[in-house]
N, C-alpha and C positions, 0 to 999 in steps of 0.2 A: 595331295603330297603321300605317297605310304608309309607306315608305321611298319617301327621294328621292333620287334617283342621274341618273346625265347619259344620255341618247340620243340617238339617230342619228333624225330626227325628217325625212320627207318632207311640205312642208304642204301642196304643190301641184302639180299636173301641168307637169313638166319645172324645177320649181325646183330651183334647188340644196338639197343637205339641209344640214341643221344642226345642229350638238351643242343639244339643251334639257331644261332639266332636267322629271323626269317622275315620275309617281310610281305606287310597284309595290307591292299592297296583301298581305299575309299570305296565305298561303294558307288557303281554305276548305276542306269536305268535295272528297275526291280529286283535290286538287290539289298542286302541287311547288315551291316557291321555289328561286329555282338561281342561285349568282353565275357569272355566266359566266366562264370562263377565255379562250377564244379564240371566234372569230366569223369567217367566210369572206367572204369580198364575191364573191356571185353574178349570175350577169346577170341571175336574179328580180328581185334585189332593185333594179337595174336599172329593169327593167319593172315595177315597182309604182311607182317615181318618176314614169315615165312615165304611169302613168295606163294602161295595159295589159293591168293584170290587172283592175281595179274602178276607180271613184273613189270609195273611200270614204275621202277623205284626213280627218287626219291618219294618215299611214302612223308607225310606228315599226319600222322595217327590221332585218334580219337573223334569216338563221334557221340557216347551215351552221355548230353551234356545239357546245361541248362545255363543259362544267364541274362546281362540285358543286353537291351537294344540301344546302339552309341552310337547309330547313324542310318539313315537309310539315303538311299538312290531316287530319282526321279519316277514318278508313276505309282511308289510304296502306298499302299492305303492300309494297309492288314494292319502293321505296327506300326509303331512310333517311338522316336526316344525315349530309357528310360522303360520303356514295358520289359516285365522278367517275363522269358519263353524257356521253352523245350525244342530245339533245335531236331527235327526231324530228318532223316535220307527219304520222306520221301513226297515230296512237292507237285503233285498232282499239275497235269498238264491242260487239263480240260478239252483236248484239240484231238487224243489219239484216239483210236479204234474203240480203245475198251473203258477210256472218259465218255465220249459221245452213246457209247451204250447204257449208262447212269452208272458204271464201276468203276470210278477213282481209286478204291483203293485197288484195284489192279493196275493202275497206271502203267503203259510201256515207255513214254518220254519223258518222265522225272525231272525238273529244273533244279540245276546247279546254280553256281555262282557262273557267268561268264567270264570273268578277269582273273588270272590266276595269281597267287601266292607263290613266291618265291624264296631260296636264300639270300642270302645276303649277296652273294657274284650274278643274279640274274636267275639262277635255275632254276626252272618250274617244277611247282611240288605238285604232287599228285596226293589230293585229302579223303584220307579213307570215307568210304559212302558219299561221296563228297561234299564232306563236313570238318574234318582237320580238326579238332575242337584240343586237343592237348595243349593249347595254345593259349597267352593272353587277349589273344583280338583271334576272329576267323569271318572269314565271308562267307556269308551263304546267298543263296536266292531268297528272295524276304517272303515266300512261300513255304520255305521249312521252320521258319521262325515262327512256332505255333505260340500266340499268349495265354499265362493260364494264370491261377491267382499268387500274387510273389507274397501271400504269408506262406509259402512249401518254403522247405528246405530246398538248398541250391542242390544239396548232393543225394537226397531223396528224390526230389523233383526230375535232374538228370537222366537218370536209370529208364524212366518210362520213356526214354526217347529210341531206346532197343530193347533192351534183352528181356526186360519185364512187360514192355508193351508185347514182344514177340508170344509169351508166356501167355500173358493173358489172355490175347486177343487168339491162341490157338485153342484155347479152352473153348473161348465164346464167340468170338466171332466164324472161326473156322469151323471147329469142332459141334457148335451150338448146341453146348453145354447148358442144360434144365432145369428144372427143380425135380428131385427123387432118383434121376439118373444114377448111375452107378460110372465111374470114370476110375483109368488105370493113368500113370504117369510113370516113365521109362526114363530115369535120369532126371537127379537130386540138384543140380546145380541152381545157377539163376534162373534159369529161361524155366525148367524143369518146376523151380519151386511157384516161380508166378502162375503157370501154369495150373499148378493144385490152387493156390491161392484165387486164383479166378474162377473153376471150376466150385468152390464154398460158394463165392460171390452170386454166382446163379444156382446157386440152393442142389449141389448135388448131394445125394443122400449119403454114398460110399464114395471116398477119396482113397484112392489105393496108390502108394509110393513104392516103386521099384529104384533099389541102387546097390552097389556091390560094394557100400562105403554108409558102417552105422552111422558115424557120427552126421553123414547128410541124409541118412534118413532121421535124424534126432531132429534137424533143423526144419526137414520136409511136414513134422507134427506139428512143427508152431506154426506152418502157414495154412494148416486145417488137414493136413491127412487123416484119415480115420485108422487106418492101416499100414503098415511098412511089409514090404518083402526084401530081404537081402540075397539076392542074386545067386552070390558067388555061393548059398547053402542049400537054398533049394529050387527047384521047378518054377518061376515065376508063372508060369502060366494054368499049370497045376494048382499054383498057389491062389490064384485069382479066380478061378472057378468054384475052388472050397468056398472064396466070402464073398461068392455072389450065388451061390444056391445051385453050382453043377454048371450054370451059363456062360458067365465069362460079362464083362464089361459093354456098357451103354459105346461109350466113347474109351478106344487108349489111344494116350498123346504119346509117339516119340520124341524122347528131346536128346537124345544123343548122335543122333547121327553118324549109325552102324547097322549094316545090317543083319546083324545078330539078335540087335536089342527090335528091328522092327521084324522083323518073321516073328518073334515071340510076343509085342504087339497085336501084329494081325491076329494069329491065334488064339490071343487072350481076350478078345472080341464075344459078344454075345452074336448071335445067328440077326444078320442086317445092321451088327454094330459098323459106327465110325472107329476111321484108324485115320487120327492124325503126324503127319510129320512135320518138326521142326527143329528138329536136333539137323545139323547143316553136316552131309557127309563129305568127303572128299573126292575128288573125279573120278579114282578109281576103284571107289567099291563099287560092287556089283551086289543082285539080291535075287535069287531063283525059286517061286513059287508052283506049285502044279496049277496050270491054267484051271482043272475045276475044283479048285479049294478056291479062287477068287471068284468063279461063279457060284457055289453052290453056298457060299457063305455068304453071299450079296453085301448090302453091306455099299459104304465106298469109301475108298482108300483115297487122303487130298494129301497135298502138303501146303503148309504153312507160312507164308511168306510175309516177314514184317508184322505177325497176327494178321494178314489180311486188314489192317486196321486203315483208319483215315484219320491221319492225326488233327486236323482241325474239331475232329466229332469228339478222339476218343481222349486225347491228351486232354484237357478242360475236363473230362468228366472225371478217369482217374485220379487226379490231384484233386479233386473237389472229394470223393468218395475218402481218399487219404486223409484230408483236412475236418473230416467229419467221422474219421476213426474207425471207417470202416477198412479198409486195407494199410494194410501196417511195410508203410515203402521203408522207413528207416532199418526195418527188420533185414531189410536186402544187403544195408551199406556195413560189410563188417570192419573197414577202416578207412580211413583218408589219409592221406600221403602229399608230399610236396610233389612237383611235377618231376623229379629228378627220380623218385620213387619207384616208375612205370615199369622198368627190365625185373625189378625185384617181384612187382605184383607180378608180371608175369609167370616165374616162379613161383610162388605162392599160386597161382591161380592153377597151375600144372599139377601142384602136388597136394590140389583139392582141398588147400587150409582154408579158401576164401569165398563168400556168394562175388562181394563185389571187392573192390579196391577203389574207392574214390581218389581221386587228384583233385585238390580245394585249390583256390588263386586268393 
């Protein structure tokens, strides 16, 4: 018997999102029904609303979520009803060529629920990133439900499901930041600040935050930035070199998704340094760099997709660090809002007024 609940629907490109009644089926084999406790408002949800991901409207938005397992389908043994979980948008299949090579964090066939959630009239919904958690209930593949310590705050824990994990992983998993490293982070929104927090956790000696908004630079200091640069007032590459003995940083993390900041991050590296792109660009963006610079500077240029995380490994670890007082996830929560506050939260996000607005149920 399907469950009728409220959800946030993006019905058409650029149209304001609205609460609508949706139908969520009971879980089938390998699926889990999750009662959502909290869900962050991420820029990716706005990309879906704007048609920048694909045009498979209507979308059920929301993906940075935590909740409790309501029920599970046949064959599910990783979670049980009542478990507190973070919902991941990566559920490794175990059989694709990446999983078979022992690299499940690159899984090319991540699993989602087989059954569709629908509008009340039966119209199938496209759940954002295979989750759709701006709703009181959502249906996911059981592998997407990662059990974590239930003592964690739901609104803080849910953010680990996407943006915070992306930033932490960009620094620690993809960038390989280690003790004594120098790091520059371009873009100090939620993902960038998480990368700063990750660099501090990993033992970086110098952590330089770069943005064009002084308010965001002040936030970056709270997460561990040792230096800040307002790129609208000074050349960030030259400023970074001055802070690093003329050399540049060991790891530069681009968390904007812009050709301008990518090029700045490229030149802000020391020789043989690492550049990690975690900011998501628009499909039409291009960058041009002299090939001799790519060759002569050495090092590595990487993209970080979801922080190259393995949710079953990483989510519980970061929740434990949060509960130990070593990772302040609460600081990422700018405000809590009701379900009907998502559209306003998009506008606050566009104006740079919040790190994360979080819907609580």
